[in-house]
Structures are given as structure tokens and as C-alpha cells.
C-alpha positions in Angstrom: 31.1 34.4 21.4 31.9 32.1 24.3 32.1 28.4 24.0 28.9 27.9 25.9 27.0 30.3 23.7 28.4 28.7 20.6 27.2 25.3 21.8 23.8 26.6 22.5 23.5 28.1 19.0 24.7 25.0 17.4 22.3 22.9 19.4 19.4 25.2 18.4 20.4 24.9 14.7 20.7 21.1 14.9 17.3 20.9 16.6 15.7 23.1 14.0 17.2 21.0 11.2 16.0 17.8 12.8 12.5 19.2 13.3 12.4 20.4 9.7 13.5 17.0 8.4 11.0 15.2 10.6 8.2 17.5 9.3 9.2 16.9 5.7 9.4 13.1 6.3 5.9 13.1 7.9 4.5 15.2 5.1 5.9 12.9 2.5 4.5 9.8 4.2 1.1 11.6 4.6 1.0 12.6 0.9 2.0 9.1 -0.2 -0.7 7.5 2.0 -3.2 10.0 0.6 -2.3 9.2 -3.0 -2.7 5.5 -2.3 -6.1 6.1 -0.8 -7.1 8.3 -3.7 -6.0 5.7 -6.2 -7.9 2.9 -4.4 -11.1 4.9 -4.3 -10.6 6.5 -7.7 -10.9 9.9 -6.1 -8.1 12.3 -7.1 -8.2 15.9 -5.8 -11.4 17.8 -6.6 -12.9 14.8 -8.5 -16.7 14.1 -8.4 -18.4 10.9 -7.2 -21.9 9.5 -6.9 -23.7 8.2 -3.8 -26.6 6.2 -5.1 -29.3 5.5 -2.6 -32.9 4.2 -2.4 -35.9 6.3 -2.9 -38.6 5.6 -0.3 -41.6 3.9 -1.8 -44.0 6.2 0.0 -43.6 9.2 -2.2 -41.5 11.1 -4.7 -39.2 12.7 -2.1 -35.7 11.4 -1.6 -35.9 9.8 1.8 -33.4 7.3 3.1 -33.6 4.8 5.9 -31.7 5.6 9.1 -28.9 3.0 8.7 -28.5 3.9 5.1 -28.0 7.5 6.2 -25.2 6.4 8.5 -23.7 4.5 5.6 -23.7 7.6 3.5 -22.0 9.5 6.4 -19.2 6.9 6.5 -18.7 7.2 2.8 -18.9 11.0 2.8 -16.0 11.1 5.3 -13.9 8.9 3.1 -14.7 11.1 0.0 -13.8 14.3 1.9 -10.5 12.8 3.2 -9.6 12.2 -0.5 -10.2 15.9 -1.3 -13.1 14.9 -3.6 -16.8 15.8 -3.8 -20.0 13.7 -3.7 -23.4 14.0 -5.3 -26.3 12.1 -3.7 -28.7 10.7 -6.3 -31.8 8.4 -6.1 -31.4 5.0 -7.6 -33.9 5.6 -10.3 -32.3 8.8 -11.5 -28.7 7.7 -11.7 -28.0 7.3 -15.4 -24.3 7.0 -16.4 -22.0 4.3 -17.5 -18.9 2.9 -15.8 -15.6 4.6 -15.3 -16.7 8.2 -15.6 -17.1 8.9 -11.8 -16.5 6.8 -8.8 -19.8 5.4 -7.7 -20.9 4.1 -4.2 -24.2 2.2 -4.6 -26.0 1.4 -1.3 -28.9 -1.0 -0.8 -30.3 -4.3 -2.0 -31.7 -5.0 -5.4 -35.3 -5.1 -4.1 -35.3 -1.4 -3.3 -32.4 -0.1 -5.5 -32.9 -0.3 -9.2 -29.3 0.7 -9.9 -28.0 -2.1 -7.6 -30.2 -4.6 -9.4 -28.7 -3.6 -12.7 -25.2 -3.8 -11.4 -25.8 -7.3 -10.0 -27.0 -8.6 -13.3 -24.2 -7.1 -15.4 -21.3 -7.2 -13.0 -22.1 -10.0 -10.5 -24.0 -12.7 -12.5 -23.0 -15.4 -10.0 -25.0 -13.9 -7.2 -28.7 -14.1 -6.7 -30.7 -12.3 -4.0 -34.2 -13.6 -3.1 -36.4 -10.5 -3.3 -39.7 -12.4 -2.8 -41.8 -10.2 -0.4 -43.6 -13.2 1.0 -42.4 -14.5 4.3 -40.3 -17.7 4.2 -37.0 -19.1 5.2 -35.3 -18.0 2.0 -36.6 -14.4 2.0 -33.6 -12.1 1.5 -31.2 -15.0 1.1 -28.1 -14.7 -0.9 -27.1 -17.4 -3.4 -23.4 -17.2 -4.3 -22.5 -20.0 -6.7 -23.9 -23.1 -5.1 -24.1 -21.7 -1.6 -27.1 -20.1 0.0 -26.8 -17.7 2.9 -30.0 -17.1 4.9 -31.0 -14.1 6.8 -31.7 -14.4 10.6 -32.7 -10.8 11.5 -30.8 -9.5 14.5 -28.6 -12.5 14.8 -26.8 -13.3 11.5 -27.1 -11.1 8.4 -25.0 -11.0 5.2 -23.8 -8.2 3.0 -21.8 -8.0 -0.3 -18.9 -5.5 -0.4 -17.5 -5.1 -3.9 -15.0 -2.9 -5.8 -15.5 -3.3 -9.5 -14.4 -1.9 -12.8 -16.0 -3.1 -16.0 -15.3 -3.2 -19.8 -12.8 -0.9 -21.3 -12.8 1.2 -18.1 -11.0 -1.7 -16.3 -8.0 -1.3 -18.6 -7.5 2.4 -18.0 -5.4 3.8 -15.1 -7.9 6.7 -15.0 -10.9 4.3 -14.5 -13.3 5.1 -11.7 -14.5 2.1 -9.8 -18.0 1.1 -8.6 -18.3 0.2 -4.9 -21.4 -1.9 -4.1 -22.8 -2.3 -0.6 -25.6 -4.9 -1.0 -27.0 -6.0 2.3 -29.9 -8.1 3.5 -30.9 -5.3 5.8 -30.1 -1.6 6.0 -27.9 -2.1 9.1 -25.7 -4.4 7.0 -25.1 -1.7 4.4 -23.8 0.5 7.2 -21.7 -2.4 8.5 -20.1 -2.8 5.1 -19.3 0.9 4.7 -17.7 0.9 8.2 -15.7 -2.2 7.3 -14.4 -0.5 4.2 -13.5 2.6 6.1 -11.5 0.6 8.6 -9.8 -1.8 6.2 -9.3 0.1 3.0 -5.5 0.2 3.4 -5.3 -3.6 3.8 -7.7 -4.1 0.9 -5.6 -1.7 -1.3 -2.4 -3.7 -0.5 -4.1 -7.0 -1.3 -6.1 -6.1 -4.4 -4.4 -2.9 -5.7 -6.6 -1.3 -8.3 -8.3 -4.6 -9.2 -11.8 -5.8 -8.6 -12.9 -7.8 -5.6 -16.1 -9.2 -4.1 -16.3 -10.0 -0.4 -19.1 -11.7 1.5 -19.3 -10.3 5.1 -21.4 -11.5 8.0 -22.8 -9.1 10.6 -23.0 -10.9 13.9 -25.8 -10.2 16.5 -26.7 -6.8 15.2 -29.5 -6.7 17.7 -26.9 -6.3 20.5 -23.8 -5.0 18.7 -25.3 -2.9 15.9 -23.1 -2.7 12.8 -19.8 -3.1 14.6 -19.1 -6.9 14.7 -18.4 -7.9 11.1 -16.7 -11.1 10.0 -15.2 -11.8 6.6 -16.9 -15.0 5.3 -15.0 -15.4 2.0 -13.6 -13.7 -1.0 -16.2 -14.7 -3.6 -14.9 -12.7 -6.5 -14.5 -15.7 -8.9 -17.9 -17.2 -8.0 -19.7 -13.8 -8.1 -18.4 -13.2 -11.7 -19.1 -16.6 -13.0 -22.7 -16.7 -14.4 -25.1 -19.2 -12.7 -26.8 -21.8 -14.8 -30.2 -20.6 -16.1 -32.2 -22.8 -13.8 -29.7 -22.6 -10.9 -31.0 -23.2 -7.4 -28.8 -23.7 -4.4 -28.7 -27.3 -3.4 -26.3 -26.7 -0.5 -27.7 -24.6 2.2 -25.3 -22.6 4.4 -27.2 -21.8 7.5 -26.3 -18.9 9.7 -23.7 -19.8 12.3 -22.9 -23.1 10.7 
């Protein structure tokens, strides 16, 4: 074997080793990133999860509003990426406790009975005005002493929460509940998209703990669900029960 041939062979061997090491490193990073994602969502390989949605008031069939369908698609992609499975159930047929399966609950308490129950038991510091009569406070959120009013198409709010409850919160195997409680269906989609885009940052900040975020959807009439601003982390206020006769004295107007 001549010197030139030997150098070529050694070069090929070195290139092969480098490529193998690079592939192993990328695979290791990908697996570590996947495990972190699975831990944040409570979705290990082949696990089951629930997608809880509204049942249309017009009949017994499970029909979902267009933007809520888009929200479910966002969540389904996250679940599939984790190697898990999802079952779509109507809000009035979902009957299970906390921590058994990861749950993604979509919709406001006026149309989602499961969401209403979660708000009472897990977020006693938040009230949603579900009065069907027109008025300036229709659909408004009260978080602690602050009130956030709805201005359709201009400024809309949505609660994005990751919660564990009771004994389940102490277990490493606990499955969280994710809430997407918006003033309008488009805000539910905006919250699921926000979670899909920012779950890595949220996992770094909160780990496997609970959080409650208040998001603002800006000018959805022009930008759809894409322009979303974080108003505040309201975890403490949301989990602190309101006084029995609480009414917001401080009004936080949209855009103020």
C-alpha cells in the first residue's frame, strides 16, 4: 500500500468515526430533549391522554367550533411528538380524577362543564362572567382584584394553566391538567399555539410545577391567533380563593 492510498484510507476511517460520533451526539441530544418534553406534558411513550372539548348545544352529536378544532390539532401534534395517544371526549362525559392521564381541557366555563369544575376546584381566585346578556362585563375575567374585559376582535384574554392537584402533585408519575380557558374560541387556539411555541421555555422556568398565565390576544380580527402577549403570571392570585362577595373594584381595560 502506497503512502497516498494509506492516507486516503485513514482519512475515510477518520471521517466515518467523526460522522458516527456526530450522529450519536445528535441522537443523544434529541432523546434528552424528547424526555424533557415528555416530562413536562406528562406523556411518556405510549401513554394515554384526554382532549376535553365542548359539545355543541344544538344536539347530542360531538361538534366543535372551528377555532377549537384548530386548538385540538395543535395539541394532537404535541401529543404525537411525545409518542403518546389522545382520546377526544365531550366535556359532559369526561369523568376521571386528577393524575391518571394527562388532560387538555379546551373552552370557557360557560360551554365546558369540565372546565367550570376545574376553575372552582383548582383556580378559586379566577371568576369568569358567563352572563349571556349583553353588557361591558360579559365574558370578563376577574383575577384577584383585577378585571379583564373582552373587546371582540381587538383585545381578548385567555388563561393558560398547567396544574397538578392533591396527592398527585407529590408523585413524579403525576399527570398534569392543562387548561385553555379563553373568552372566545380563537383565544383557545392562540393559547395552544403559545404552548406549542414556548413549552421548552416554560419547562425550564417551571419544571414539573403548576403555573397559571394570563395571555392577551391582540387584534385577532386582523392577525388571528398569532399575536399573543403574556400579561402576567397569575399563579398565586389564581390559587388564592376570592372573598365570598368579591367584585372587582379595579377595572383593567383592554389596552390600558
